[in-house]
Steps between C-alpha positions, in 0.01 A plus 500: 500500500382704205327738743822547699699561181248760392529681829882502485502638142251772603723594799807514281325726253382735776850518649647558158259784432586662833875468437462642148298796643761554766786496250319748272445731806870480589603581144267796482647637826857490373653843428564565136841641421471868389777577254391856434503578868842345535628723216346810656660424837838460331467844346392655832787331682755622254418866543474437876856376506621803313347722764625283787864504380744790473456715187631334190534612135278794406376521860843623613418833333217565750549720802447343841162665520399376156623147583300499823187619314555222240536234769192616687295507180613145406429349838166671536383411151619140527337447838168629370505245222620225723218575741251462216648160419495403868134594537422268207728199573627535857871429534620393157653155532695258289187339360377822344813658362794264577785551746640800314166674470424443870840644591435802280169560678666464843779741405269788435314435829837494677578847366158644592631647823285806456197273567577256786130419546490359147822304570331352811198387297719334240708334772195330647405346168859417412531296822217276381671446164837425663330236723361335182839509323369755255731790597860551616563474876821704480321788327229473762757548774632816330149645482435410865807702600402790274154518647629476859739792447245704304256468791755594769585149619818292506576272207500127543745359240758781477454543126480883507838667540681829538870573420794622700672720239818519705547125478303413182303251714132417502317452830137411573247764590332461838461126554297295749671216688829519311647194675251271328477676164684223309251239622219708365680563177566131453128420545417700187799391292726802555877472551668603827480872561877541493514361150213724393653816654836424331328466168316829548825667610674387182217607279477844666880539471493426126206740445687779683857395428621831370386688810639241735843493336509876508455478874777246535286188527615238250277212608192431719540381855348154527363302794648174613300199386492174698 
């Protein structure tokens, strides 16, 4: 009996040591939150948003040529830094910089249309993070569409739009299999395309309200929603 007890105790100790070693290994593999990187990404995203929007404040004083030069400079500089971060960390997920930081990282990639090959590389890594719940599936869909169009293909989710200025109405750029687009959108957490296009139409109308009203258009034309 004593011999059996001794064997059991030894087995328990061995299993305990293995579990302890496994737990330490898991802990060491966990990603440490990087506050400084999150702050840097916030600063980068803020200037990116200024360049992506219509000129505001002091930027209204710039000529169209000066504004375009400013935008190109911002997007090129930001993408260069984001690429450095990507080469070090891969796609920056929630675990490293939080949801906001991950979104800031994605935003700059989304606006790196001058370098679609870089967007494609990021997209591959982002897919892995989305599958692990470490990145946003809706943002992934937007980047998928951006890459498709930037490489001469049709978009999948209908997130990229143009505008009919005579109607103040948004419409999707070239789209694959439009009949089933809402099924694909639902699979990644996006609202029906009609709702999305109406929201984009309203936003575009507000951004360009003065010009629309001058042309006799007092409200955007919206799609029917089931």
